[in-house]
N, C-alpha and C positions, 0 to 999 in steps of 0.2 A: 504494500500500500504506500501511496505517496500523498502527502498533505500539502496543499498550496494555500498560502495566505497572501492576499493582495493588500496593498495600502497605497495611499498617495492621491486618491481621487479628491474631487472637490469642485468648487465653483470658481470659474475664471472668466475674465472678459475675452472677447475675440481678440486674437493677436497675441495672447498671453501663452504661458508655458506651464506645464505640469510634468512631474516625474512619477510614474507608477513603479511600484516594486512588487515582486512576487518571490516569496521565500518558500523553498521546497524542503520538506523533511520526510523521513521515512526511507524507503528503498530507492534511493536516487542514484545508485552506483551504475545503473545501466540506462541512464537517460539518453534518449535519441534526440529529442528536441524540446525546447520550451518556447512559449510564445504567448501572443495575445489575440483574443477575438473580442468583438464588441457587438452589442445588441442595442440598436437605437429604438426609440418608441415606435411600436407598430411594425417593426421590421424583423427579419430573421437575423440570427447571429451570423456574423461574417468575420472573415480572417483579417487581421491587421498586420501582424509581423511575427516572425519566428527566428530562433537562433538554433542552428544545428550544432549539437553539443560536441561531436567528435571533430568535425571539419572547421567549425568556427564561422561557417558561412551564414549569411542573413538573408531573409526574404521579406518583402513588403508588399502590401496591397498598393495598387497604383494611386489610390486616393490619399495615401499618407507619405508616399515616396518624396524624399527631400525635406519633409517636415518632422517626421518621427524617426527616432533612432533606438534600436534595441541593443542591449549590451548585457553582459553577465559578469558575475563574480563567482569563479569556480569554487573558491574556498567556502563561501557562504551558501552555495547552491541557490543563488538568487539571480533573477533576471529583471532588468529594468527597461522601462519604456519612457524615453525622453520625448515629450510631446511639445513641439514648438509651433508657433504661428497657428494656434488653434482657431477653429472655425465653429460657428454654431452647429453645423452639421456633424461635427465630431461628438456632439452630445450623445452619450450612450452609457450603458453599463459595460465596463471592460472586464473581461474574464481572462485569468491566467490559465494556460493549458500546458500540460507536460505529457509527452509520450515516452513511456518507460516500459521496457519488456513487452512492447506491442499493445499496451493498454493506454487509453486516454484518461487523463485525470484533469479535473477542473476545480478552480477556486470558486468562491461564492460570489465574486464580482465586486467591483468598486465603481461608484457612480462618478462620471465626469460630466459636468454641466458647463457649457460655454455660452455665455450671454452675449447678445449683439449690442 
């Protein structure tokens, strides 16, 4: 089992920045990837960014490319999402995701609200 705890959400004005954190605990030794998804009001959950644990490569949704940056701390088993130039349409609950031993794990989510 893997437990994921997100933090860092909040209310920010358009153009502002936030940094989300996701700390993993439990059986993390075989992590394949960690990343972020979001669910905006009335929409399906969608991919935001992910970090491939072994290669160190990163992947982003087109909508956040150039504005968001995903990074990790190997020692702390933590992944971060630096969100810059935020837009009202970024308003969503952001969920941390980890793929470990072929299983998807999810955090409970953290709310990001961007005001115009």
